[in-house]
DRENDO-1510 file (C-alpha; in Angstrom, 1 decimal, always signed):
<recs>
REC; n; res; u; v; w
REC; 1; UNK; +7.9; +26.5; -10.4 .
REC; 2; UNK; +6.3; +29.8; -11.2 .
REC; 3; UNK; +7.4; +31.5; -14.4 .
REC; 4; UNK; +10.4; +33.8; -14.3 .
REC; 5; UNK; +13.5; +33.8; -12.2 .
REC; 6; UNK; +13.3; +33.6; -8.4 .
REC; 7; UNK; +15.5; +35.2; -5.8 .
REC; 8; UNK; +16.8; +33.1; -2.9 .
REC; 9; UNK; +18.9; +33.9; +0.2 .
REC; 10; UNK; +21.6; +31.4; +1.1 .
REC; 11; UNK; +21.1; +30.0; +4.7 .
REC; 12; UNK; +24.1; +27.7; +5.0 .
REC; 13; UNK; +27.6; +27.8; +3.5 .
REC; 14; UNK; +27.6; +26.0; +0.2 .
REC; 15; UNK; +29.0; +26.3; -3.3 .
REC; 16; UNK; +27.8; +26.3; -6.9 .
REC; 17; UNK; +28.9; +23.5; -9.2 .
REC; 18; UNK; +29.0; +23.2; -13.0 .
REC; 19; UNK; +26.8; +20.0; -12.9 .
REC; 20; UNK; +23.1; +19.7; -12.1 .
REC; 21; UNK; +23.8; +16.5; -10.2 .
REC; 22; UNK; +25.4; +17.1; -6.8 .
REC; 23; UNK; +29.0; +16.0; -6.3 .
REC; 24; UNK; +29.6; +15.5; -10.0 .
REC; 25; UNK; +30.9; +18.9; -11.1 .
REC; 26; UNK; +33.7; +21.3; -10.3 .
REC; 27; UNK; +33.1; +24.1; -7.8 .
REC; 28; UNK; +32.5; +27.4; -9.6 .
REC; 29; UNK; +31.6; +29.7; -6.7 .
REC; 30; UNK; +31.5; +29.8; -2.9 .
REC; 31; UNK; +28.2; +31.0; -1.3 .
REC; 32; UNK; +27.8; +32.1; +2.3 .
REC; 33; UNK; +24.8; +32.7; +4.5 .
REC; 34; UNK; +23.1; +36.0; +3.6 .
REC; 35; UNK; +24.3; +35.9; +0.0 .
REC; 36; UNK; +21.5; +36.4; -2.5 .
REC; 37; UNK; +21.2; +34.4; -5.8 .
REC; 38; UNK; +18.9; +34.4; -8.8 .
REC; 39; UNK; +17.5; +30.9; -9.6 .
REC; 40; UNK; +16.7; +30.5; -13.3 .
REC; 41; UNK; +15.4; +26.9; -13.1 .
REC; 42; UNK; +15.1; +23.9; -10.9 .
REC; 43; UNK; +15.2; +20.1; -10.9 .
REC; 44; UNK; +14.7; +17.2; -8.5 .
REC; 45; UNK; +17.6; +14.7; -8.4 .
REC; 46; UNK; +17.2; +10.9; -7.9 .
REC; 47; UNK; +18.8; +11.2; -4.4 .
REC; 48; UNK; +16.2; +13.6; -3.1 .
REC; 49; UNK; +17.7; +17.0; -3.7 .
REC; 50; UNK; +16.0; +20.1; -5.1 .
REC; 51; UNK; +18.7; +21.8; -7.3 .
REC; 52; UNK; +18.6; +25.4; -8.6 .
REC; 53; UNK; +20.4; +26.7; -11.7 .
REC; 54; UNK; +21.9; +30.0; -10.8 .
REC; 55; UNK; +22.4; +33.1; -13.0 .
REC; 56; UNK; +25.5; +34.1; -11.1 .
REC; 57; UNK; +27.7; +32.5; -10.3 .
REC; 58; UNK; +26.7; +30.3; -13.2 .
REC; 59; UNK; +26.1; +26.9; -11.9 .
REC; 60; UNK; +23.9; +24.7; -9.7 .
REC; 61; UNK; +23.3; +24.6; -6.0 .
REC; 62; UNK; +21.2; +22.4; -3.7 .
REC; 63; UNK; +18.3; +24.4; -2.4 .
REC; 64; UNK; +16.8; +21.6; -0.3 .
REC; 65; UNK; +17.7; +18.1; +0.6 .
REC; 66; UNK; +14.3; +16.4; +0.9 .
REC; 67; UNK; +15.7; +13.3; +2.6 .
REC; 68; UNK; +17.0; +15.3; +5.6 .
REC; 69; UNK; +14.9; +18.5; +5.4 .
REC; 70; UNK; +18.2; +20.6; +5.2 .
REC; 71; UNK; +17.6; +23.9; +3.4 .
REC; 72; UNK; +20.6; +25.7; +1.9 .
REC; 73; UNK; +18.6; +28.7; +0.6 .
REC; 74; UNK; +15.1; +30.2; +1.1 .
REC; 75; UNK; +13.0; +31.9; -1.5 .
REC; 76; UNK; +12.5; +35.7; -1.3 .
REC; 77; UNK; +9.7; +37.6; -2.8 .
REC; 78; UNK; +7.9; +36.8; -6.0 .
REC; 79; UNK; +9.1; +35.9; -9.6 .
REC; 80; UNK; +10.6; +38.8; -11.4 .
REC; 81; UNK; +12.2; +39.5; -14.8 .
REC; 82; UNK; +14.5; +42.2; -13.2 .
REC; 83; UNK; +17.7; +41.5; -11.2 .
</recs>
C-alpha cells in the first residue's frame, strides 16, 4: 500500500466492525453505496479478504473478497495526509 491514508467510496451496503477479521467483531457503523471513507491501513485475511482499517467510523471493512471478486469499496484519488 502506498504511504498515507487512502480514500475509498463504498460500492455495496456493508458495515464496519471492531475486529480486523470479518464476522468476529461487533458492528460499529453502517456504510451505504456512495459513502466515502478514509482507509488508514490494510491487511489480507486467511479467507481471502482484503480488509481496510477506517478512520471513521473507527473499525474495519472488507474492501475486496478475492475469492469471489466482490468489491465493497473502490479507491479514489491518491494518498493524502489531509481529510
